[in-house]
C-alpha positions as CSV (number, residue, x, y, z in Angstrom):
1,X,0.1,0.2,0.5
2,X,2.6,2.2,1.4
3,X,4.5,1.6,-2.1
4,X,1.7,2.2,-4.4
5,X,1.2,5.9,-2.5
6,X,5.0,6.3,-3.5
7,X,4.6,5.5,-6.9
8,X,1.5,7.7,-7.1
9,X,2.8,10.6,-5.8
10,X,6.9,10.2,-7.8
11,X,4.3,9.9,-11.1
12,X,2.3,13.5,-9.9
13,X,5.9,14.7,-9.4
14,X,7.2,14.0,-12.9
15,X,4.3,14.7,-14.2
16,X,4.2,18.1,-12.5
17,X,8.1,18.6,-13.8
18,X,7.2,18.3,-17.0
19,X,4.6,20.5,-17.3
20,X,7.2,23.2,-15.5
21,X,9.6,22.2,-18.0
22,X,6.9,22.8,-20.8
23,X,5.5,25.7,-19.7
24,X,9.7,27.3,-19.0
25,X,10.6,25.8,-22.6
26,X,7.4,27.8,-24.5
27,X,7.8,30.9,-22.3
28,X,11.8,30.9,-23.4
29,X,11.1,30.7,-26.8
30,X,8.4,32.8,-26.7
31,X,10.7,35.9,-25.0
32,X,13.0,34.7,-28.4
33,X,9.8,35.0,-30.7
34,X,9.8,38.3,-28.9
35,X,13.1,39.8,-28.9
36,X,14.0,38.9,-32.5
37,X,10.7,40.0,-34.1
38,X,11.2,43.6,-32.0
39,X,14.2,44.8,-33.9
40,X,13.5,43.1,-37.0
41,X,9.9,44.8,-37.5
42,X,12.1,48.1,-37.3
43,X,15.1,47.0,-39.4
44,X,12.4,46.1,-42.1
45,X,9.9,48.9,-41.1
46,X,12.8,51.5,-42.0
47,X,14.3,49.4,-44.7
48,X,10.4,50.0,-46.9
49,X,10.7,53.6,-46.1
50,X,13.8,54.0,-47.6
51,X,12.2,52.2,-50.8
52,X,8.7,53.5,-50.8
53,X,10.2,57.1,-50.0
54,X,12.9,57.2,-53.0
55,X,15.6,57.4,-50.9
56,X,18.0,55.3,-52.5
57,X,19.8,54.9,-55.8
58,X,19.1,51.5,-57.8
59,X,22.3,50.2,-56.7
60,X,21.2,50.7,-52.5
61,X,17.9,49.5,-53.7
62,X,19.2,45.5,-54.1
63,X,20.7,46.0,-51.3
64,X,17.8,47.0,-49.3
65,X,15.6,44.3,-51.5
66,X,18.4,41.9,-50.0
67,X,17.6,42.8,-46.3
68,X,13.8,42.6,-46.4
69,X,14.5,39.2,-48.2
70,X,16.4,38.2,-45.6
71,X,13.9,39.5,-42.6
72,X,11.5,37.8,-44.0
73,X,13.3,34.6,-44.1
74,X,13.9,35.0,-40.4
75,X,10.4,35.7,-39.6
76,X,9.5,33.0,-41.2
77,X,12.0,31.0,-38.8
78,X,10.7,32.3,-36.3
79,X,6.8,31.5,-36.5
80,X,7.6,27.9,-37.8
81,X,9.6,27.4,-35.0
82,X,6.8,28.9,-32.5
83,X,4.3,26.7,-34.7
84,X,6.3,23.7,-33.7
85,X,6.7,24.7,-29.9
86,X,3.1,24.9,-29.8
87,X,2.2,21.5,-31.5
88,X,4.8,19.4,-29.7
89,X,3.8,20.9,-26.3
90,X,0.3,19.7,-27.3
91,X,-0.8,23.2,-26.6
92,X,-2.5,24.3,-30.0
93,X,-6.4,23.7,-29.9
94,X,-7.5,22.6,-32.8
95,X,-10.6,25.4,-33.3
96,X,-13.4,23.2,-35.8
97,X,-16.3,25.3,-37.6
98,X,-17.8,24.7,-40.8
99,X,-16.0,26.7,-43.7
100,X,-16.9,27.3,-47.9
101,X,-13.7,26.0,-48.7
102,X,-14.1,28.4,-52.0
103,X,-13.9,31.6,-49.7
104,X,-11.0,29.9,-47.4
105,X,-8.8,29.6,-50.5
106,X,-9.5,32.6,-52.1
107,X,-9.1,34.4,-48.5
108,X,-5.5,32.3,-48.4
109,X,-4.7,33.9,-52.1
110,X,-5.7,38.1,-50.9
111,X,-3.4,37.4,-47.9
112,X,-0.9,36.1,-50.1
113,X,-0.9,38.8,-52.4
114,X,-1.2,41.7,-49.5
115,X,2.1,40.1,-47.9
116,X,4.0,39.8,-51.7
117,X,2.8,43.9,-52.3
118,X,3.8,45.4,-48.5
119,X,7.3,42.9,-48.4
120,X,8.1,42.3,-52.4
121,X,9.7,39.6,-50.7
122,X,8.7,37.0,-53.6
123,X,8.2,37.2,-57.6
124,X,6.2,33.8,-56.9
125,X,3.0,34.2,-58.6
126,X,-0.6,32.2,-57.6
127,X,-3.4,31.4,-60.1
128,X,-6.4,29.7,-59.1
129,X,-7.9,26.1,-60.1
130,X,-10.8,25.1,-58.9
131,X,-14.2,22.7,-60.8
132,X,-16.6,25.3,-61.6
133,X,-19.0,22.9,-60.9
134,X,-18.2,22.7,-56.9
135,X,-20.0,25.5,-55.0
136,X,-21.0,26.1,-51.3
137,X,-18.7,23.4,-50.2
138,X,-18.4,24.0,-46.6
139,X,-15.9,22.2,-44.5
140,X,-15.8,21.2,-40.9
141,X,-11.5,21.8,-40.2
142,X,-9.8,24.5,-38.7
143,X,-9.0,27.6,-41.0
144,X,-6.0,28.6,-39.4
145,X,-4.4,25.7,-39.9
146,X,-5.6,25.2,-43.6
147,X,-4.0,28.3,-44.2
148,X,-1.1,27.7,-42.4
149,X,-0.6,23.8,-44.4
150,X,-1.4,26.1,-48.0
151,X,1.7,28.7,-46.5
152,X,4.2,26.1,-45.8
153,X,3.0,24.1,-49.2
154,X,3.9,27.2,-51.3
155,X,7.4,27.3,-49.3
156,X,8.6,24.4,-49.8
157,X,7.4,23.5,-53.7
158,X,7.9,27.0,-54.6
159,X,11.9,26.9,-54.0
160,X,11.8,23.1,-56.0
161,X,11.4,25.0,-59.5
162,X,13.3,27.3,-61.2
163,X,10.1,28.9,-61.8
164,X,7.6,31.7,-60.8
165,X,4.0,30.7,-61.9
166,X,1.8,27.9,-59.9
167,X,-1.3,27.0,-59.5
168,X,-3.4,26.3,-56.2
169,X,-6.2,24.4,-56.2
170,X,-8.6,21.3,-54.8
171,X,-10.3,18.7,-55.7
172,X,-12.7,16.8,-54.6
173,X,-12.2,12.5,-53.1
174,X,-15.2,10.7,-53.4
175,X,-17.6,13.3,-51.9
176,X,-15.5,12.8,-48.4
177,X,-12.6,14.3,-48.8
178,X,-10.6,16.8,-50.5
179,X,-7.2,17.6,-52.0
180,X,-5.7,20.8,-51.7
181,X,-2.5,21.0,-54.2
182,X,0.0,23.4,-55.4
183,X,1.8,23.0,-58.6
184,X,3.9,24.7,-61.3
185,X,2.5,25.8,-64.4
186,X,3.2,23.0,-67.2
187,X,4.3,25.5,-69.6
188,X,6.8,26.9,-67.4
189,X,8.4,23.5,-67.0
190,X,11.5,21.6,-69.0
191,X,12.0,18.4,-70.0
192,X,14.5,18.0,-66.6
193,X,11.5,19.2,-64.5
194,X,9.0,16.6,-65.8
195,X,11.3,14.0,-65.1
196,X,11.5,14.4,-62.0
197,X,9.3,13.1,-58.7
198,X,7.5,15.2,-57.2
199,X,8.5,14.1,-53.2
200,X,7.6,16.4,-50.4
201,X,9.8,14.2,-48.1
202,X,13.1,15.6,-49.1
203,X,12.3,19.0,-48.0
204,X,13.5,17.2,-44.4
205,X,16.9,17.2,-45.9
206,X,17.8,20.3,-47.3
207,X,18.2,23.0,-45.1
208,X,16.7,24.4,-41.9
209,X,14.3,26.6,-43.7
210,X,13.0,23.5,-46.0
211,X,13.0,21.6,-42.5
212,X,10.4,23.7,-40.8
213,X,8.3,24.5,-43.4
214,X,7.9,20.8,-43.7
215,X,7.3,19.9,-39.8
216,X,4.7,22.9,-39.6
217,X,3.5,21.5,-42.9
218,X,3.0,17.6,-41.7
219,X,2.1,18.6,-38.2
220,X,-0.7,21.1,-39.5
221,X,-2.7,18.4,-41.9
222,X,-2.1,15.4,-39.2
223,X,-4.4,17.8,-37.1
224,X,-6.4,18.3,-39.7
225,X,-6.3,14.6,-39.8
226,X,-5.6,14.1,-43.6
227,X,-2.3,13.1,-45.4
228,X,0.5,14.4,-47.7
229,X,0.5,13.6,-50.9
230,X,2.0,14.1,-54.4
231,X,1.0,13.2,-58.5
232,X,4.0,12.8,-60.2
233,X,1.8,13.3,-63.6
234,X,0.9,16.4,-62.9
235,X,3.9,17.0,-61.1
236,X,1.1,18.1,-57.8
237,X,2.3,18.3,-54.3
238,X,-1.2,18.4,-51.9
239,X,-2.4,17.6,-48.3
240,X,-5.8,15.6,-48.3
241,X,-8.1,16.5,-45.3
242,X,-11.6,14.8,-44.8
243,X,-14.4,17.1,-45.6
244,X,-15.9,16.4,-41.8
245,X,-14.3,16.2,-38.7
246,X,-14.1,13.3,-36.6
247,X,-14.9,14.2,-33.1
């Protein structure tokens, strides 16, 4: 009896220590994130002002663009690090609600172009592709995770091809799930590109930016009860999620 009480108290103490460790880890990462974001926002903000007010010549403009590009990569790295910390500590609460699929993808695309205009940090163009017959399709999913998954998919795929035009779309599978895909515009690809097998998982073996993009993508899709997939025939990279969330 005494041994069982001791074991129970020992387990309870371990659980408290784990909780304390996770709290301190998240608190530390949050401070790191804030400590990086604050000066980085100032650096990027003043750099944008120099460009907008045309206070620099053409050569200096290239240098400033390099600062903005590097700053945006660093911000992306911090965002991925914080997302992964939330996922790994199981602190992210999945928020399921009914969402219109076309509206979700349109909102993401609008955010993408607003960010592109504001930061001028990418030359990527996205074209929307979907079945015109599919209207008012409601998903039960987490809209934040959905958009995170698309953004990380764009980040990964756009580094795999020497082009800047991509198609974003979806297709319905057996009326029970939807496949959201990114693919390079076929007319822009050469024979070597077409011969390469699409492989999402190789992203984890490249640099740290690819690794973190892949990890956030896979974690977000997993929490939406989906899976990652590719289509070699169409050079597509996609994630499939159920139309109805299983609670």
